LOGUFI-380507 format. One line per 2 residues: their letters; for each residue x, z, y of N, C-alpha, C, O. Coordinates in steps of 0.02 Angstrom, whole numbers, plus 50000, padded with zeros to 5 digits. Each point is the difference from the previous one (the first is absolute). Layout:
<nodes>
a) X/Z/Y/X/Z/Y/X/Z/Y/X/Z/Y  ... .
</nodes>
This chain:
<nodes>
mq) 49464/46782/48869/50018/50070/50009/50074/50012/49986/50033/50037/50036  49992/49933/49912/50070/50007/49981/50046/49972/50055/50052/50029/50016 .
tf) 49927/49915/50012/50039/49970/50055/50002/50046/50060/50052/50008/50032  49891/50023/49982/49995/50047/50057/50048/50059/49990/50036/50019/50046 .
ik) 49964/50009/49893/50043/50058/49986/50073/49980/50006/50041/50038/50027  49978/49903/49947/50069/49977/50005/50022/49991/50073/50056/50018/50018 .
av) 49899/49955/50022/50016/49989/50071/50012/50066/50036/50048/50009/50037  49905/50039/49950/50007/50066/50032/50063/50035/49976/50036/50030/50040 .
ka) 49978/49965/49895/50060/50031/49972/50063/49971/50029/50048/50036/50016  49952/49898/49993/50059/49967/50029/50013/50022/50071/50057/50014/50019 .
if) 49889/49990/50021/50008/50023/50069/50021/50073/50003/50043/50018/50040  49927/50023/49916/50017/50071/49998/50074/50011/49984/50034/50038/50035 .
ia) 49991/49928/49913/50070/50008/49980/50047/49972/50053/50051/50030/50015  49930/49914/50014/50042/49970/50053/50006/50047/50059/50055/50007/50029 .
rl) 49890/50026/49990/50002/50046/50058/50042/50061/49984/50037/50024/50043  49958/50002/49896/50042/50057/49981/50074/49982/50001/50041/50038/50025 .
ke) 49975/49903/49949/50070/49978/50000/50025/49991/50071/50057/50017/50016  49900/49955/50027/50020/49990/50070/50015/50067/50033/50047/50005/50040 .
fy) 49913/50046/49942/50010/50065/50031/50064/50033/49977/50041/50021/50042  49970/49983/49892/50060/50037/49978/50064/49960/50009/50054/50029/50000 .
rd) 49940/49905/50008/50060/49961/50016/50020/50006/50073/50058/49989/50019  49894/50030/50023/50015/50014/50070/50028/50071/50003/49963/50048/50010 .
ka) 50103/49958/49981/50031/50065/49993/49988/50045/50060/49988/50060/49993  50016/49910/50067/49992/50041/50060/49931/50032/50002/49994/50060/50010 .
af) 49953/49900/49979/49932/50027/50001/49990/50050/49944/49967/50051/50009  50062/49934/49932/49992/50044/49942/50028/50070/50015/49969/50051/49986 .
yw) 50092/49950/50043/50031/50065/50014/49966/50036/50057/49996/50061/50000  49979/49902/50050/49963/50032/50054/49940/50037/49974/49987/50057/50020 .
hl) 49976/49911/49936/49940/50032/49973/50016/50060/49956/49957/50044/49992  50103/49959/49981/50020/50059/49960/50027/50055/50045/49985/50059/49989 .
vl) 50055/49923/50061/50036/50050/50040/49954/50032/50051/50003/50060/50011  49954/49900/50021/49959/50026/50055/49957/50060/49981/50001/50049/50037 .
pf) 49962/49950/49907/49960/50060/49982/50043/50062/49992/49979/50055/50019  50081/49937/49951/50044/50059/49992/50023/50026/50067/50007/50060/50010 .
fi) 50005/49894/50037/50021/50020/50067/49945/50041/50033/50014/50052/50030  49924/49926/49965/49944/50035/50031/49990/50068/49967/49991/50051/50035 .
ia) 50011/49951/49898/49991/50063/49964/50056/50050/50018/49987/50059/50012  50075/49916/49990/50057/50043/50017/49993/50027/50071/50017/50058/50012 .
sf) 49959/49901/50034/49991/50022/50070/49951/50059/50003/50013/50051/50031  49930/49941/49935/49950/50054/50000/50027/50062/49965/49986/50056/50020 .
yf) 50052/49933/49926/50025/50057/49961/50048/50042/50042/49993/50061/50004  50057/49907/50027/50051/50037/50035/49975/50030/50066/50026/50051/50023 .
if) 49924/49916/50007/49978/50024/50065/49942/50049/49993/49997/50050/50037  49956/49938/49917/49938/50038/49999/49990/50043/49938/49953/50040/49999 .
ds) 50089/49955/49950/49985/50035/49938/50036/50066/49993/49993/50034/49949  50045/49985/50101/50035/50064/49996/49951/50058/50006/49950/49995/50036 .
dq) 50064/50060/49928/49957/50059/50004/50001/50031/50070/49954/50037/50019  50098/49947/50020/50006/50029/50066/49973/49954/50056/50006/50016/50059 .
tp) 49966/49928/49922/49974/49954/50050/49945/50035/50040/49951/50022/49970  50056/49983/50097/49951/50037/50039/49934/49964/50006/49997/49939/50006 .
sy) 49949/50100/49992/49933/49973/50011/49978/50011/50072/49956/49965/50025  50074/50085/50008/49982/50017/50069/50064/50004/50042/50053/50020/49975 .
kv) 49941/49961/50089/50057/50004/50046/49981/50046/50057/49953/49988/50038  50085/50066/49969/49987/50051/50050/50059/50004/50047/50056/50013/49979 .
gv) 49932/49976/50085/50052/50008/50051/50008/50073/50019/49951/50038/50002  50111/49983/50012/50014/50069/50018/50035/50001/50067/50050/49966/50010 .
vg) 49923/50073/50037/50028/50005/50068/50033/50067/50009/49974/50052/49979  50084/49947/50052/50031/50062/50022/50036/50038/49946/50048/49975/49970 .
es) 49929/50086/50017/50035/50047/49957/50010/49973/49929/49962/49957/49977  50088/50070/49989/50011/49982/49930/49944/50029/49958/49967/50048/50019 .
ln) 50024/49921/49924/49945/50021/49956/50014/50068/49969/50057/50017/49986  49889/50021/50004/50004/50063/49964/49990/49986/49926/49943/49992/49977 .
ds) 50111/50006/49985/49997/49980/49930/49961/50051/49958/49981/49985/49943  50007/50074/50084/49964/50050/49961/49925/49985/49997/49964/50027/49957 .
ee) 50012/49931/50088/49929/49982/50000/49987/49948/49947/50036/49950/49994  49912/50061/49967/49984/49956/49944/49987/49928/50023/50018/49953/49965 .
ff) 49951/50039/50094/49982/49933/50024/50062/49956/50005/49997/49941/49983  50059/50087/50040/50060/49961/50011/50040/49989/49935/50053/49969/50001 .
ql) 49922/50058/49944/50033/49990/49936/49961/49953/49954/50021/49984/49945  49921/49994/50079/49958/49959/49957/50031/49931/49987/50031/49970/50043 .
ky) 49960/50007/49895/50022/49933/49982/49952/49949/50031/49943/50014/50017  50083/49925/49988/49962/49942/50023/49984/50002/50075/49962/49958/50025 .
iq) 50066/50091/50010/49995/50001/50073/50071/49992/50028/50044/50039/49984  49965/49910/50058/50066/49988/50031/49998/50027/50071/49958/49980/50040 .
fi) 50089/50064/49976/50004/50030/50067/50056/49964/50038/50058/49999/49979  49923/49973/50078/50045/49957/50038/50008/50028/50071/49951/50008/50035 .
pq) 50111/50009/49987/50011/50025/50068/49976/49948/50051/50013/49940/49993  49953/50084/50060/49972/49954/50049/50004/50030/50070/50004/50060/50010 .
ek) 49997/49894/50040/49989/50020/50069/49924/49997/50013/49966/49954/49978  50009/50096/50057/49928/50009/50005/49964/49940/50028/49952/49976/49970 .
di) 50069/49998/50088/49964/49945/50033/50000/49938/49957/49949/49966/49994  50108/50019/49975/50004/49941/49957/49957/50010/49938/49965/49954/49977 .
al) 50037/50107/49996/49962/50015/49939/49924/49995/50011/49963/49980/49955  50014/50039/50104/49928/49996/50014/49976/49928/49998/49945/49986/49977 .
dk) 50097/49968/50048/49983/49928/49995/49997/49978/49927/49958/49960/49980  50089/50068/49980/50000/49982/49929/49938/50027/49964/49975/49968/49953 .
ir) 50001/50090/50069/49938/50026/49971/49942/49953/50017/49959/49985/49956  50038/49993/50106/49947/49954/50020/50002/49936/49958/49948/49972/49982 .
nh) 50113/50005/50003/50008/49935/49968/50008/50004/49924/50020/49952/49968  49964/50106/50003/50001/50009/49927/50070/49994/49970/50006/49990/49939 .
tl) 50046/50017/50101/50068/50000/49974/50016/50067/49970/50036/50004/49950  49939/50050/50080/50004/50067/49972/49929/50025/49985/49952/49981/50034 .
dm) 50043/50062/49916/49934/50026/49981/49984/50066/50036/49941/50016/50010  50111/50020/50009/49990/50064/50035/50064/50017/50039/50055/49980/49981 .
lv) 49936/50056/50073/50057/50025/50039/49993/50076/50005/49947/50024/50020  50106/50013/49962/49998/50073/50004/50056/50024/50046/50054/49970/50003 .
qp) 49932/50086/50032/50050/50032/50041/50003/50074/49980/49957/50039/50020  50094/49980/49940/50004/50069/49976/50004/50049/50058/50028/49985/50052 .
gq) 49943/50073/49938/49999/50051/50051/49946/50050/49985/49972/50000/49945  50012/50042/50103/49946/50050/49992/49947/49987/50053/50008/50022/50057 .
pl) 49937/49945/49926/49986/49972/49933/50031/49931/49990/50026/49970/50047  49972/50006/49892/50021/49932/49986/49946/49953/50028/49941/50008/49987 .
qy) 50081/49942/50051/49954/49952/50029/50006/49934/49963/50053/49981/49976  49890/49984/50019/50003/49935/49967/49952/49951/50033/49951/50019/50032 .
wv) 50065/49916/49959/49960/49945/50027/49986/49951/49943/50042/49989/49957  49898/49983/50043/49982/49949/49951/49958/49946/50035/49972/50011/50054 .
nd) 50024/49933/49913/49954/49947/50020/49937/50008/49956/50003/49991/49940  49942/50026/50091/49940/50016/49961/49973/49940/49961/49959/50009/49955 .
sn) 50063/49931/50062/49977/49941/49962/50046/49986/49940/49987/49953/49962  50066/50086/50030/50047/49991/49945/49976/50042/49940/49996/50062/50005 .
rk) 49988/49905/49939/49975/50037/49942/50051/50049/49973/49982/50055/49977  50082/49926/50024/50052/50045/49975/50002/50064/50041/50014/50054/49974 .
ay) 49973/49940/50091/50003/50059/50043/49949/50053/49979/50013/50059/50006  49929/49919/49971/49948/50047/49978/50026/50044/49944/49991/50061/50001 .
fl) 50041/49907/49949/50025/50038/49943/50060/50043/50020/50008/50055/49975  50034/49920/50071/50056/50040/50023/49976/50063/50036/50030/50054/49991 .
ek) 49918/49941/50048/49972/50059/50033/49978/50052/49949/50015/50059/50007  49950/49919/49941/49978/50046/49948/50059/50032/49964/49999/50060/49986 .
il) 50052/49900/50000/50060/50026/49966/50036/50051/50045/50021/50053/49977  49985/49930/50088/50034/50045/50047/49963/50067/50004/50032/50052/49998 .
kg) 49903/49946/50009/49961/50062/50007/50001/50042/49936/49994/50061/50003  50014/49905/49939/50000/50037/49938/50068/50025/49978/50003/50043/49956 .
sy) 50051/49931/50074/50067/50019/49975/50045/50029/50054/50056/50020/49985  49920/49984/50077/50040/50030/50054/49973/50069/50016/49942/50008/50018 .
nk) 50101/50042/49975/49977/50069/50003/49993/50027/50070/49964/50049/50011  50071/49921/50038/49997/50026/50068/49945/49963/50039/49968/49955/49974 .
si) 50024/50065/50089/49946/49970/50040/50017/49928/50018/50058/49982/50012  49891/49977/49990/50008/49930/50019/49949/49983/50053/49948/50032/50006 .
ek) 50068/49916/50032/49956/49979/50054/49998/49924/50003/50052/49968/50006  49888/50005/49990/49992/49927/50005/49993/49982/50073/49959/50027/50036 .
np) 50083/49926/49986/49996/49976/50069/49941/49951/50007/49979/49971/49950  49996/50021/50111/49943/49955/50009/50015/49930/49975/50058/49978/49997 .
sl) 49890/49986/49984/50009/49932/49975/50034/49958/50053/49991/50010/50060  50048/49943/49918/50036/49956/50045/49951/49959/50041/49946/49982/49977 .
sr) 50073/50003/50085/49955/49965/50046/49980/49931/49975/49943/49978/50011  50101/49989/49955/49984/49934/49974/50028/49994/49930/50061/50001/49990 .
ti) 49895/49993/49962/50022/49993/49931/49985/49929/49977/49956/49966/50026  50082/50013/49924/49995/49932/49975/49981/50004/49926/50031/50037/49962 .
sy) 49920/49924/50018/49980/50000/49930/50050/49961/49958/50041/49963/50026  49954/50047/49909/50045/49964/49954/49988/49925/50004/50046/49961/49992 .
vd) 49891/50019/50019/49984/49929/50006/50036/49970/50060/50028/49945/49996  49972/50092/50061/50038/49977/50058/50074/49993/49983/50032/49952/50020 .
wv) 49994/50097/49943/50071/50001/49985/50020/49943/49952/50053/49970/50008  49905/50015/49943/50018/49952/49949/49984/49928/50021/50027/49953/49971 .
fp) 49929/50038/50079/49979/49933/50018/50058/49954/50020/50002/49943/49977  50046/50078/50065/50057/49957/50016/50039/49979/49938/50026/49944/49996 .
gi) 49979/50101/49954/50034/49983/49939/49964/49947/49959/50031/49957/49969  49902/50047/50030/49960/49950/49964/50009/49932/50032/50007/49950/49964 .
la) 49993/50046/50102/50011/49937/50035/50069/49971/49982/50006/49941/49986  50045/50103/50015/50068/49977/49985/50005/49977/49927/50035/49951/49986 .
ln) 49931/50083/49969/50001/49980/49929/49969/49931/49991/50027/49959/49963  49917/50029/50070/49969/49934/49996/50046/49945/50027/50003/49946/49973 .
im) 50031/50070/50081/50048/49952/50029/50057/49986/49952/50020/49942/49992  50005/50110/49975/50055/49990/49953/49981/49952/49944/50038/49954/49985 .
fs) 49905/50057/49984/49979/49956/49945/49991/49928/50025/50019/49953/49965  49952/50039/50093/49989/49933/50027/50066/49965/50015/50007/49940/49988 .
cl) 50042/50098/50036/50066/49970/50016/50037/49981/49937/50027/49944/49995  49976/50101/49957/50041/49988/49940/49971/49945/49957/50035/49953/49982 .
wg) 49901/50053/50001/49971/49950/49954/49977/49937/50037/50000/49945/49972  49980/50063/50091/49977/49942/50038/50056/49954/50021/49988/49942/50017 .
vg) 50074/50083/49983/50058/49959/50018/50044/49989/49939/50011/49943/49979  50015/50112/49993/50049/49994/49946/49973/49965/49938/50029/49951/49977 .
wl) 49916/50075/49997/49973/49971/49938/49975/49929/50012/50007/49958/49956  49965/50029/50103/49974/49933/50014/50056/49948/50002/49991/49945/49975 .
iv) 50066/50073/50055/50056/49952/50003/50028/49987/49931/50019/49944/49984  49984/50108/49974/50023/49990/49931/49953/49953/49964/50022/49957/49962 .
ky) 49913/50050/50050/49951/49954/49970/50011/49929/50025/49997/49952/49961  50017/50040/50104/50015/49934/50027/50060/49968/49964/49998/49942/49982 .
rd) 50054/50099/50007/50060/49973/49967/49985/49984/49927/50023/49948/49975  49940/50094/49992/49984/49988/49930/49956/49938/49992/50006/49964/49950 .
dg) 49950/50023/50098/49956/49941/49996/50034/49936/50022/49971/49946/49995  50091/50059/50031/50035/49941/50022/49986/49981/50073/50024/49949/50024 .
yl) 49936/50092/50010/49982/49985/50069/50061/50002/50046/50008/49958/50044  50036/50092/49946/50060/50005/50041/50047/49942/49988/50034/49977/50046 .
kr) 49968/49999/49892/50043/49943/49984/49977/49938/50038/50042/49961/50024  49893/50031/49983/49975/49943/50038/50014/50009/50074/50015/49951/50035 .
ln) 49981/50111/49990/50016/50011/50070/50073/49986/50015/50018/49978/50054  50024/50035/49896/50072/49988/50008/50016/49927/50012/50052/49983/50028 .
at) 49904/49973/49949/50010/49928/50009/49979/49977/50069/50008/49941/50017  49966/50104/50024/49979/49984/50069/50053/50024/50049/50046/50036/49980 .
pl) 49948/49945/50084/50048/50024/50050/49994/50075/50016/50038/50027/50040  49913/50007/49928/49988/50070/50014/50061/50042/49982/50028/49993/49946 .
kv) 49992/50052/50099/50056/50045/49988/49974/50066/49971/49942/50017/50006  50104/50020/49962/49981/50064/49971/49972/50048/50052/49949/50032/49989 .
yh) 50085/49971/50068/49978/50048/50051/49932/49980/50029/49962/50044/50022  50021/49890/49978/49934/49979/50022/49947/50029/49953/49949/50027/50022 .
fi) 50064/49965/49913/49952/50024/49950/49992/50076/50003/49944/50025/50000  50112/50011/50004/49997/50073/50001/49964/50024/50063/49959/50046/49997 .
lg) 50058/49924/50060/49969/50021/50063/49925/49987/49999/49960/50042/50023  50020/49900/49950/49928/49984/49996/49963/50049/49955/49946/50023/50018 .
qm) 50083/49992/49923/49969/50048/49955/49995/50070/50032/49949/50034/49994  50104/49985/50040/50002/50066/50031/49948/50007/50055/49964/50050/50003 .
la) 50031/49900/50041/49953/50003/50055/49928/49998/49975/49956/50035/50026  50031/49924/49923/49932/49995/49973/49978/50067/49971/49945/50024/50013 .
rl) 50100/50007/49947/49983/50064/49970/49994/50054/50053/49958/50044/49995  50083/49953/50057/49998/50048/50054/49932/49999/50034/49970/50052/50013 .
ii) 50005/49888/50002/49935/49994/50033/49945/50024/49954/49954/50036/50021  50049/49944/49915/49949/50021/49952/49996/50076/49995/49946/50029/50001 .
il) 50112/50003/49994/50002/50072/49991/49977/50037/50062/49960/50047/49996  50064/49932/50062/49981/50034/50062/49925/49992/50014/49967/50048/50022 .
cg) 50006/49893/49964/49928/49990/50010/49960/50042/49950/49951/50033/50018  50070/49966/49919/49965/50039/49948/50003/50074/50014/49951/50036/49992 .
ts) 50108/49988/50030/50008/50071/50015/49958/50020/50060/49973/50055/50002  50022/49900/50047/49958/50015/50058/49927/50009/49980/49966/50044/50026 .
vi) 50011/49913/49929/49930/50006/49977/49990/50067/49964/49951/50034/50012  50096/49983/49943/49994/50064/49964/50002/50058/50049/49963/50049/49992 .
fi) 50080/49946/50058/50007/50054/50050/49935/50009/50039/49977/50056/50010  49993/49888/50011/49938/50004/50038/49943/50027/49958/49962/50043/50023 .
vg) 50031/49932/49916/49947/50024/49956/50011/50074/49983/49952/50039/49999  50111/49980/49989/50016/50070/49986/49982/50045/50059/49974/50055/49990 .
aw) 50041/49922/50071/49983/50039/50059/49925/50008/50008/49976/50051/50024  49987/49899/49956/49927/50001/50005/49969/50049/49950/49956/50039/50018 .
fi) 50069/49958/49919/49970/50041/49947/50028/50071/49999/49963/50049/49991  50104/49957/50017/50033/50064/49990/50009/50038/50066/50001/50061/50000 .
df) 50006/49902/50055/50014/50031/50065/50064/50041/49997/50001/50059/50020  50053/49910/49955/50064/50035/49992/50034/50009/50068/49981/49971/50050 .
em) 50071/50071/49949/50038/50015/50060/50041/49939/50023/50030/49965/49960  49971/50024/50106/50044/49951/50030/50021/50027/50068/49967/49989/50050 .
qg) 50090/50047/49951/50023/50034/50059/50047/49958/50043/50006/50012/50060  50028/49940/49909/50053/49964/50035/49979/49933/50027/49941/49984/50006 .
sy) 50110/49975/50009/49990/49934/50030/49989/49947/49946/50036/49999/49949  49915/49959/50062/49987/49945/49953/50058/49950/50001/50015/49969/49949 .
ld) 50016/50021/50108/50057/49955/50005/50059/50025/49958/50032/49962/49963  49983/50103/50043/50054/50030/49959/49984/49994/49926/50044/49986/49960 .
lf) 49892/50024/50023/49980/49995/49930/50009/49928/49975/50024/49990/49944  49958/49962/50097/50008/49929/49981/50074/49983/49989/50017/49965/49953 .
ic) 50026/50060/50090/50072/49985/49994/50027/50030/49936/50040/49967/49965  49940/50093/50018/50024/50031/49938/49975/49960/49939/50038/49990/49952 .
yl) 49899/49989/50050/49975/49959/49944/50037/49934/49996/50013/49975/49946  50003/49996/50112/50035/49936/50001/50068/50006/49964/50015/49959/49957 .
fg) 50024/50090/50061/50066/50009/49968/49993/50022/49928/50041/49982/49958  49908/50058/50027/49988/50020/49931/49983/49941/49956/50025/49995/49943 .
vl) 49933/49961/50081/49982/49940/49961/50061/49956/49989/50010/49976/49944  50030/50014/50107/50060/49958/49993/50048/50029/49948/50029/49963/49960 .
sl) 49980/50103/50040/50046/50031/49952/49974/49993/49929/50040/49992/49954  49894/50012/50036/49972/49993/49933/49997/49928/49977/50010/49985/49941 .
is) 49978/49968/50105/50004/49929/49983/50069/49982/49977/50009/49960/49954  50041/50069/50078/50070/49985/49981/50015/50019/49928/50040/49967/49967 .
ig) 49927/50086/50008/50010/50019/49930/49970/49947/49954/50031/49980/49951  49909/49997/50066/49969/49947/49960/50042/49937/49998/50006/49969/49948 .
ll) 50022/50012/50109/50043/49941/50003/50063/50010/49959/50025/49954/49967  50002/50107/50036/50062/50014/49963/49990/49993/49925/50043/49974/49965 .
va) 49900/50050/50011/49985/49994/49928/49992/49926/49981/50016/49981/49944  49958/49978/50103/49983/49931/49984/50057/49951/50015/49988/49939/50003 .
tr) 50072/50085/50007/50054/49955/50022/50015/49944/49949/50014/49944/50021  49984/50072/49913/50021/49949/49952/49958/49996/49936/49994/49946/49972 .
tt) 49976/50107/50007/49969/50001/49933/49939/49955/49996/49964/49989/50049  50024/49985/49891/49938/49963/49985/49954/50039/49955/49945/49978/49985 .
sk) 50077/50081/49993/49961/50040/49953/49951/50044/50038/50020/50045/50037  49915/49942/49953/49950/50041/50034/49999/50071/49970/49986/50048/50035 .
ef) 50029/49957/49899/50003/50067/49969/50057/50042/50030/49991/50059/50014  50067/49908/49995/50056/50036/50030/49984/50020/50072/50015/50057/50020 .
ad) 49955/49897/50018/49983/50015/50069/49951/50058/50003/50006/50044/50043  49945/49957/49911/49951/50054/49999/50034/50067/49985/49985/50050/50032 .
ga) 50062/49950/49920/50036/50061/49985/50043/50023/50058/50003/50060/50015  50032/49892/50017/50044/50018/50056/49959/50027/50059/50021/50048/50032 .
ln) 49922/49921/49981/49958/50024/50055/49973/50070/49984/49994/50042/50045  49989/49970/49892/49980/50068/49981/50056/50050/50008/49989/50057/50020 .
lf) 50072/49921/49965/50058/50044/50007/50009/50021/50072/50018/50058/50014  49969/49897/50033/50005/50016/50070/49939/50041/50024/50007/50046/50041 .
sw) 49934/49938/49933/49939/50030/50027/49989/50072/49976/49977/50042/50038  50037/49972/49898/49984/50066/49973/50037/50057/50035/49969/50051/50015 .
pm) 50097/49943/49997/50032/50054/50038/49969/50010/50069/49995/50056/50024  49984/49889/50008/49969/50007/50066/49932/50033/49994/49981/50039/50044 .
ii) 49981/49945/49904/49935/50032/49990/50007/50075/49990/49960/50039/50026  50092/49981/49937/50008/50071/49981/50034/50040/50056/49979/50056/50015 .
fs) 50073/49916/50015/50045/50040/50043/49994/49985/50074/50041/50025/50039  49910/49936/49983/49996/49982/50071/49955/50047/50040/49988/49987/50059 .
gi) 49988/50066/49910/49958/50047/50036/49929/49976/50012/49967/50023/50047  50009/49931/49912/49932/49975/50007/49949/50053/49981/49952/50011/50037 .
wf) 50059/50021/49906/49950/50046/49972/50016/50073/50013/49954/50041/50002  50110/49976/50006/50018/50070/50010/50060/50004/50046/50039/49952/50006 .
sl) 49969/50105/50025/50054/50009/50048/50067/50010/49963/50002/50028/49946  50051/49947/50086/50068/50009/49973/50033/50063/50029/50060/50011/49989 .
eg) 49903/50029/50047/50027/50061/50030/50027/50045/49945/49966/50015/49951  50097/50008/50057/50030/50045/49952/50029/49966/49939/50024/50034/49955 .
ap) 49975/49899/50042/50028/49964/49943/50077/50006/50000/50029/50010/50053  50003/49982/49889/50073/50002/49998/50031/49947/50045/49970/49948/50012 .
sw) 50090/50066/50013/50032/49954/50047/50013/49931/49970/49994/49950/50035  50023/50048/49899/50013/49935/49969/49936/49959/49995/50001/49939/50006 .
ll) 49942/50095/49984/49937/49964/49997/49980/49974/50069/49974/49945/50006  50038/50096/50045/49985/49977/50068/50043/49940/50019/49977/49953/50032 .
af) 50087/50049/49948/50045/49944/50015/49975/49936/49966/50002/49946/50030  49975/50061/49908/49974/49942/49964/49936/49975/50033/49990/49940/50008 .
ay) 49965/50106/50010/49936/49981/50031/50011/49962/50065/49965/49952/50014  50084/50071/50026/50012/49968/50064/50041/49936/49994/50014/49967/50051 .
sl) 50006/50015/49889/50031/49934/49990/49946/49948/49985/50016/49941/49995  49921/50080/50000/49945/49954/49985/49963/49982/50064/49982/50045/50038 .
pl) 50006/49891/49975/49967/49981/50062/49929/50027/50007/49977/50013/50055  49988/49996/49888/49931/50024/50004/49997/50071/50027/49952/50018/50033 .
th) 50099/50023/49953/50003/50068/50026/49998/49999/50076/49964/50038/50031  50075/49918/49998/50004/49996/50073/49936/49972/50030/49979/50021/50054 .
lv) 49989/49932/49911/49936/49974/50024/49946/50054/49998/49963/50008/50049  50033/50028/49896/49950/50054/49994/50012/50054/50052/49954/50022/50034 .
es) 50108/50000/49972/50016/50056/50045/49988/49981/50073/49971/50039/50037  50050/49902/49983/49993/49980/50070/49927/49990/50019/49978/50024/50053 .
tr) 49983/49942/49905/49929/49989/50016/49960/50065/49997/49954/50009/50039  50065/50035/49915/49965/50064/49995/50013/50043/50063/49955/50033/50025 .
ki) 50106/49965/49999/50016/50039/50060/49964/49973/50062/49978/50038/50043  50016/49895/49961/49965/49970/50057/49926/50018/49997/49970/50020/50050 .
ml) 50000/49973/49891/49928/50011/49993/49980/50074/50005/49950/50016/50031  50090/50028/49940/49980/50070/49995/50031/50045/50053/49971/50051/50019 .
eg) 50089/49929/50006/50035/50044/50047/50008/49968/50069/50023/50033/50046  49957/49904/49961/50007/49967/50064/50072/49985/50019/50017/49996/50059 .
am) 50027/49996/49891/50070/49987/50013/50009/49932/50034/49963/49953/49986  50086/50043/50059/50017/49938/50034/50054/49963/49961/50035/50030/49959 .
ls) 49972/49906/50054/50048/49959/49964/50071/50025/50009/50041/49995/49954  49974/50032/50105/50068/50025/50013/50016/50060/49955/50059/50012/49986 .
el) 49891/50024/49992/50011/50057/49956/50010/49978/49927/50021/50040/49958  49963/49898/50028/50003/49974/49931/50057/49952/49991/49998/49956/49957 .
wf) 50054/50050/50084/50055/49953/49999/50034/49998/49932/50022/49946/49978  49981/50111/49987/50033/50001/49935/49961/49958/49950/50030/49960/49963 .
nv) 49904/50049/50034/49959/49962/49953/50001/49925/50016/50007/49959/49955  49985/50024/50109/49999/49929/50019/50068/49968/49987/50004/49944/49974 .
sa) 50050/50091/50044/50067/49973/49988/50013/49989/49926/50029/49949/49980  49948/50097/49978/50010/49993/49928/49964/49938/49974/50027/49963/49959 .
mv) 49911/50025/50064/49963/49942/49977/50032/49935/50025/50002/49951/49963  50024/50049/50098/50033/49941/50027/50064/49985/49960/50012/49943/49981 .
if) 50028/50108/50007/50063/49991/49963/49986/49975/49930/50034/49955/49975  49916/50074/49993/49982/49979/49932/49979/49927/50000/50020/49961/49956 .
sv) 49939/50019/50093/49976/49931/50004/50057/49951/50011/50005/49949/49966  50038/50066/50081/50056/49955/50016/50047/49992/49941/50022/49945/49984 .
ta) 49993/50111/49983/50045/49997/49942/49970/49959/49943/50033/49958/49971  49903/50055/50015/49967/49964/49945/49993/49926/50016/50011/49958/49956 .
fa) 49970/50025/50105/49992/49929/50018/50067/49964/49998/50003/49941/49982  50051/50094/50036/50067/49969/49996/50017/49984/49927/50028/49947/49986 .
lv) 49956/50099/49969/50013/49988/49928/49956/49943/49975/50024/49958/49960  49914/50039/50062/49955/49945/49979/50028/49933/50023/49999/49951/49962 .
av) 50025/50046/50100/50027/49937/50026/50059/49975/49959/50010/49940/49994  50029/50106/49979/50059/49981/49960/49980/49983/49928/50028/49953/49971 .
lf) 49926/50084/50000/49986/49995/49929/49944/49951/49982/49998/49976/49944  49958/50009/50103/49940/49961/49983/50018/49930/49977/50041/49965/50031 .
kw) 49929/50014/49914/50008/49932/49973/49932/49969/49985/49952/50035/49981  50044/49898/50029/49939/49966/49982/49987/50004/49925/49943/50007/49978 .
ne) 50111/49987/49983/49995/50005/49928/50031/50064/49977/50031/50036/50039  49960/49980/49897/50027/50062/49972/50076/50001/50003/50030/50053/50012 .
r) 50002/49890/49978/50072/49997/49999/50028/49979/50068/50061/49996/50008 .
</nodes>
């Protein structure tokens, strides 16, 4: 029994020393939680953070009406035709057009719209008129499904490529490959193509099963959708490769991958719309490849957008991929040094 305790104690102490001596991993594990907490604090913890987003068409708001003075409702100027599509797609919770009477539109499948209607009727003193339900409404499940697919792809790309290569280097596998005629670009290309096939096949299965069980919206072209997923996967694989260029520390790689993934999870529009967000937040969100993957696939599936209409999203993913792969080609080493 004493021998057993000594052995366990020795392994326990050795692992602790290994962790805190790995300065990079140690600091990642300290800094990352503060980064996540700070992100939520500055973006979501303000007393003025809106809970509802209401589009306003035409006339300026009548500030004397109680409804337009309520906290937690953000009023955003809109063009009517564009705003109606946003109502369908859960980007806006309500659209109002001031006048006599005030007219409003909602998506009846949007839970927030139900409460906004009650608030409007209880706090607006003049006559109001609800316009007929929109001809085609989209449920929240339809809206969030493209984001869930993109999120699954992101995790598979980052950990299935980046963390795995770090493990290879830590185990000495890359060192053995270095003794062969294999070139760096051969190895990177093989890893990239293998992961690309795995992800596209896995995503196809999820897509088919989801269509069977959920019967979600698919308005656009399957070919356009495939192309967007192709470039999205390449851009996310490039992040995994970039993290894995030199390090042998799996703890550091895990922290770095989390550092890349958490901002994309929060700010890529997977769970909630970025409509009405501050300009600096929108600029940051559109610097993330996952934002472009979510937005482009969502527009194809829900709005029937064509690839030519998504040139900005596709170009951003291509530029991100090319830039990251160029850095990987320069920085990648078989060994840590």
